N, C-alpha and C positions, 0 to 999 in steps of 0.2 A: 206747181211741179218738182222737178225728179234731179235726182243724180246719177251720170252718167261715166263711167269709166273712159280714160281718155291715153291715147299712146304718150310716150316722153317722157319727161323728170320734172320734177317740179324745181322753179327757183329760189332765189333768196327770199327769207334765210337759210330756208331747210337745204336748199344746195347750191351750190355757182358751178356749171360745169365747169372742167377743166380745160385749158390749151393744151396741157402735156399728156402725158399717161401715168395713173399711178397703178403699176401694178402688185396687187393685194397675194402673195403667195405665202403657203405655209411649206415648210421646209422639216426635214428631220433628220436630228443631231446626232452623229454617235458620241461627242465626247459627251454629252448631260445625258446620257442612257446611264441607269442606274448610280444618277446621280443620291446623293447622300437623303435630301428630303423628299427622294420620291417625286420632284417635279415633272411635268410632261418636257419628253424629249423634242415632241411634235412643236412648233413653234410658227408665227406670224412672220413672216416678211417685207413690207412695202420696200419699193423700189418705184422711185421715180424717174420720167424719162422727161426732158424738157419737150417745147412743143417742136414737131417736126424727125424728132430721134427715134428713127426705129431701129427694131433689133442688128437689122443691118446696116446701121450706120457708117458712111464709109471713113469717118472722122471718127476716132479714138477719142475719150472725152477722159476728163480726171473727175475722180469720185468724191464726196461728202457722204460719211455714216455717220448717222445722229443717235444718239442715245438718251434715254429716258431719265426723268429723276424718279426717285424713292417711291415703291409702289405703283410708278407707272406702267401703262400697257399703250400697245400702238393704237388703239382704236381712240385712245384719247388726243391724239393730234387732227382726228376727225370731229372732234366734239364743236357745235354751232353753239354761237350765242345769236341773238338775234338781228345786231346792229353789226358784228364787226365775222370776219371772215374766218376759218380755223388758219391752223399750221399750214396743211398742206395747199389751201387755196389761195395764202398769200407769197407762200413760194411759187405757185403754178404762176402768179399775176405779176412777179418780180421777172420770173424767166419769161413771161409773154413779152412784157415791154423792153426786154433786153438791158434792162439794169446791170445784170450781171453775164459773165461767160458760161455759154452752155457746163452742164457736169451731169452726173449721174447722182441721186440722192438715194441713199440705203437709209431705211428708219430699222434699228436692231432691237429685238425684244428681248431683254432679260431681264424676266418676273422672277421673282423666287416666292414660295409662300412663306417667306420670309421678310417678304417687301420687296426686295430688292437681288444684287449681288455684289455691288458697287464694282463690278465689270472686272474683276480679276479671279482668279482659282484660287479655292478654300476647300478644304479638309470637311469642313461643315455645310457647304452649299453648292461646290460644283464646279466646274471648269468652265469659268464664263467666260478667261482673258483668253481660251485656246478658242472655246465656241466663234468669239468674234472674229480673232485672227485665223485661224486655223481653219476653218470652215464657213462664215460668212463671207468674209474678204474672198477665196478663192471662186465660191458659188458665183459671186457676183462677174467676180473677172472672166468669167468661162463665159456666161449666157447674156454678159450687154457688152456694147461697144466701148472697154475702157481702154485707159492708160493705166497698164497692170502693174506699177511700180509707186514704192511708196514716194513719190517725189509728186506724184500727181493723184497722193491719195489723203485726203485728212479726214477728222475726227471731230464732233461736235457733238456740244449736250449742256443740259443744265441742271444746278444741282447736283445732284449725285451722278449725273450723266455729264457735269461738270465737272466734276471729279474724275471719272473714266477718262475725259478727255486730255487731261492732264497726266495721268499715270499709266494710261494702256500706252501711250507713245515713249514712257521713258522704259518701259518693261519691252517693249518690243518695237524698237524704232527700226527694225526690218520690215514695218508694216505702215504705219503714218508719218509722214512728212511735215505735217501743219495742224496745228489744234486749233479748238476756240473753245472758250472755258466762261458758260454764263453761271456765276453766282455758284462757282465750282466748289465742293466741301473741301476745306484746306484752312492750316493753323488751328488745329484739334481742340488745344486748350480754351480757344475763342468759341468754336463752333458747336462741340459736343462738349466739353467737359461744363459749361454752368446748367447742362441740363439732368446733368446726375443727381445732386439733390431732390429735385422735382420727380424723377422716376422713383429712388429712393422708396420717397415718399405716397407716392401713388400704388407701390408695389405692396408697402406696408399697411397702409388705410384702408384697398381694397381687396388684394389679393395674397391676405398673409404671408406678406415677406415672399412673395415666394414666384418667379417666372412660370414653375410649374403648373400650379395654380391658377397663372394668368393666362396661359395654351391652352388649359381644359376647358376653363369659363369662355374662353374665346372662339374657340372649337363649338360648344354648344349652343350658341348666340346666337337668337335672330338679328342684332343688330349688331354693331360694334362700332361705340360712340368715339371715334378717331380724334375730333378736337380733345375728348377728356384723356384718352390714354394713347394718343398717334404716337407720341415721344416713347414709352415705355415699348411701344410696338419697336419702333425705330432703332432704339438703340440696340436692344438683341439683336435684329438685324445687321446692324454694323459690327455689332461682336462677334458674329457668324462669318463676317468676313474677312476681321481685322485679327480677331484673337480664338479659333475655333476650338473646340475641347478636343483632341487628337485622340482621346479615348472613348468619347461618345458621338458617331455619325450625327453631325441635323444639331450640336450643342454648341456653345460657346461658353469662354470665359470671361468674365464680367471686370470691367477696368473701375468697378468700384465695389463698396460693401453694401448689399442692399437693406442692412439696417440702419448702418449710419449714413450713407451716402460716400463716405469716408474711402479716396484713391485707391486701388490695389495697383503698389508700384509696376510689379513686376507685368501685370496686364496690361497696364497704362503704356508702358515701354514698350510691346508690341504694335499695340495702337499708333504710336509716333512713326514707328518703321515704315507705315503706310501715306504719312501725313506729307503729300506732296510740296509744301514746305522745306521739309525735314530730308525728303527724298531730292532735290533737286540737285545738290553739291555729289549725289553717290551718282548719278547719271547728265554729268556735263556734257561731256562728248555727245550725246544723243540731244540733248537741248539746243547745244548750240550748233548742232546737223539741219534743227528746223527750219523749214522754208518761212514758215510763217507760225506766231503765237499770238494769240487774241486771249484779253482774258477782260471781262465786264461784272460788273454786282452795283445792286443798287446800293445809295447811300444808308437808307434804313434799316439795311439787310436784318431781319429778327434773329439771324443766326452768325452775325457780323461777318458776313463772306466778304463782305467790302474790304473786311481788314485781310482775310485770307487771301485776297485777290491781289491787295500790296505788299502783304509779304512773301508770296512766290514770284511778284515781278522784280522784287528787292535781290532775291536770289539770283533769279532770271540775269540779272545786271554784275552782280558778283562773279558769275561765271563766264559771263560776255556771250550769254545767248541773246 
């Protein structure tokens, strides 16, 4: 018996050939250059075209921009399991079956060394809102057959991506005219605050009550136990987005005392300014102008994001969106 090399690709479960086309691009950002964390300005960008849609397609199409959860990277959309297609394969099958109208689907990376960006501009992280709206969107519109207007452009995401899907259209209503948020971070007193005591304990018991020690040990570790210390990592990342330390680039003000877990009211107020539930009435005109708003979350979500979705939906009803 012998092993021989053959031409072609393997099939499921390792790969399912796409009927459409996935362009895996690398782009260089101007607005992310010299960001406070020193993270790469060179980023992956995936653009999916349905079957039969070439770059010179005669009919311009709407676009859907997809943003990922905290610590998410674009290649996670390609992760395989033994018995299920990955996200890209599911999307491709849907378009191939004509289960939805053709559209260009753009997968956007906003990873940072703090785990994510929440897709907003931050003095501690960088200008990821501007990266998405002022660089990625026009880049795609210049190179693909798109309907280049907010009325034909949607934003979708899950978890932190779901947060971005709610917040980015409020902040940049000129760019996106529809949104879909899947278990997006909202109602901060439910999704974030209950974790503060857990983080305070972890810092006290394992990191000398100090985030400085936490990150020193993380940098020197061969393995990071995310299941055990992930909440501590995430909370600092959120703080970098919502309450950056303006006197120390790359650092954050914490909404709780690391010794006691008690709320720091002034910093917590900064966080609440970024809560989609509380932002809604400040951006009522933009939200009323949205062509579609879709929200969902699991009823047993461990961060109570089902309640966040319901609270955001209630605010939308109040303003007539």
